[in-house]
C-alpha positions, 0 to 999 in steps of 0.5 A: 488484501491482508494487512500483513501482505501490505506491511510486507510490501511497505517493508520491502519498498525501495524509497528514493534517496532524495529526502524530498521524495521520501514519505514522512516515515519509513516505519511500516506501521506509521506509514500504514497509519499515514496512508489511512489518514490520507485516504489512499487505503481503507481498512475493512472491518474484517482486517483487510486493506482496500487499495485503489488500482493506481496505488496497487500498481505503484506498490506492485500489489496484485489483485486477487480474484476477479477478471483479468484486465485487458492488455 
């Protein structure tokens, strides 16, 4: 996905009200760096972001292209 698409998703994500269930920062740029550091997402050389399916589902990010998953 494009980095800007992920940044928009991070901005619009509704985090839990409980402090123990919130990420260490709510700033999208800092959160992006945090996710990269943890290995949850990967940055590609062309500027796109790769995110495994389990995390895509949590952030409600759609997969572009490819074959649709069976239901």
